[in-house]
C-alpha positions, 0 to 999 in steps of 0.5 A: 499500500502506497502512502496515497492509498493509506491516506485515502483509506483512512480518510474514507474510514474516519470521515476526515478529509484527505488533507487532514489525514495527510497532515496527521500522518506527517505529524505522526512520522515526525514525532515517531522519528524524533522519539526513535532517535532518542531511543524511545520505543513507539508502542501501539497496544495490540498493533505492535512496537517500533523499537530502536536497535543499535547495530554494531559496526561490522566488516562486509565485502563489496560485491563488485571489487571483493574489497572488505569494508567496515559498515559503521555502527548505526541505528535501525528499527525493529517492529514487533507485531502486537497480539491482536494484529498477529491473531487477526492476521492468522485467523 
């Protein structure tokens, strides 16, 4: 589902305008990004949790040259599915 499809679906479900839904989605993404940068998880009870994870630096190989390069330490995000979403998906 693309962003525009998501906005249209939420607008239809909620009765809000697409413009309002787009603004809310933009605000959610901004707030969530700031929280994850500060290492705070985003918990949507029943749906899932977005948790920031630090990945240590590690060696990797450039597939074109075969040269060993070091991938620096970085922050990534892990999604853990919530109980209700998991159960609903597996009915």
